[in-house]
C-alpha positions in Angstrom: -6.7 5.5 -18.7 -10.0 4.9 -17.5 -11.7 7.6 -14.1 -11.5 5.3 -11.7 -14.1 7.1 -9.1 -15.8 10.2 -9.3 -15.5 10.0 -5.7 -12.0 9.9 -6.4 -11.3 11.8 -8.7 -7.5 11.8 -9.1 -7.4 7.6 -9.2 -6.7 5.8 -12.4 -6.8 2.8 -14.5 -3.9 2.6 -16.9 -5.1 -0.2 -19.2 -1.5 -1.0 -20.6 -0.1 -1.8 -18.0 -3.4 -2.7 -15.4 -2.3 -1.1 -12.7 -3.9 2.4 -10.9 -2.6 5.4 -11.2 -2.4 7.8 -8.2 -2.4 11.2 -9.6 -2.2 13.5 -6.6 1.1 12.2 -5.4 2.5 10.8 -8.0 2.0 7.4 -7.2 1.9 3.9 -9.5 0.0 1.0 -6.8 1.9 -2.0 -8.6 -1.6 -4.3 -7.8 -2.9 -6.1 -11.4 -6.9 -4.9 -11.7 -7.0 -9.0 -11.5 -5.4 -9.4 -7.8 -6.3 -6.6 -6.5 -10.0 -7.4 -6.8 -9.5 -11.0 -5.0 -7.0 -10.1 -2.7 -6.4 -10.6 1.1 -7.1 -8.4 3.0 -5.5 -8.8 7.1 -7.7 -8.3 9.7 -7.1 -5.3 11.0 -7.2 -3.8 6.6 -11.3 -6.0 6.4 -11.7 -3.5 9.6 -11.1 -0.4 8.5 -12.8 -1.0 5.3 -15.9 -1.5 6.6 -15.9 1.2 9.1 -13.9 4.1 6.2 -15.8 5.2 3.1 -14.1 4.0 0.3 -12.4 6.5 -1.3 -10.7 7.2 2.2 -10.0 3.1 2.2 -8.0 3.7 -0.9 -6.1 6.9 0.1 -4.9 4.5 3.3 -4.1 1.3 0.5 -1.9 4.3 -1.4 -0.4 5.8 1.5 0.2 2.3 3.4 2.3 1.5 0.4 4.4 4.4 0.5 5.7 3.0 3.3 8.7 0.5 3.2 11.2 -1.6 5.2 14.7 -2.9 3.4 15.8 -7.1 4.8 19.3 -7.8 4.9 18.5 -10.3 1.9 17.9 -6.8 0.2 14.3 -7.3 -0.8 12.1 -4.0 0.0 8.5 -4.9 1.8 5.6 -2.5 1.9 3.9 -2.3 5.2 0.3 -2.8 3.7 1.9 -6.0 1.5 2.3 -7.4 5.8 -0.7 -6.3 6.8 -0.7 -3.4 7.9 -1.7 0.3 7.2 -0.1 2.8 8.0 -2.0 6.0 7.2 -0.8 10.2 7.9 1.9 9.0 10.1 5.3 10.9 10.0 9.0 10.0 11.0 10.9 6.8 10.6 9.8 3.9 13.9 11.4 1.3 14.3 9.5 -2.4 14.9 10.2 -6.2 14.9 8.6 -7.4 10.5 8.6 -10.2 8.9 10.7 -10.1 6.1 7.6 -11.6 3.4 11.3 -12.7 1.0 13.7 -14.6 3.4 10.7 -15.0 6.2 13.9 -13.6 8.9 12.0 -11.4 12.4 14.3 -8.1 12.7 14.0 -5.3 14.1 13.3 -3.2 10.4 13.3 0.8 10.4 9.9 2.4 8.5 10.9 4.9 5.5 8.0 6.9 3.4 9.6 6.8 -0.3 8.4 9.7 -2.2 7.1 9.4 -6.0 
């Protein structure tokens, strides 16, 4: 494991699987190191990144990846993957969202995955 940042000491890089490990909440962010550098951000994510510190943005990304919805096709998608941000939120709201796998737009219940 390799410490990613001194400002955010609980975020490590697992060199074997090339994924980030957030020790504070035991969450594995399944993003390749190379994909993270090339990752395209949505407009909302770019604006938040511009006005927040690096450590806060990393926390927002980790928290947003824990919030998910399930499509009728059976695939699970995170809020971060569809270009959204959900940080320090609570509850299970229903919202209209497009599935990234099948493309269907429907009302989805957003829930938090605790791991």
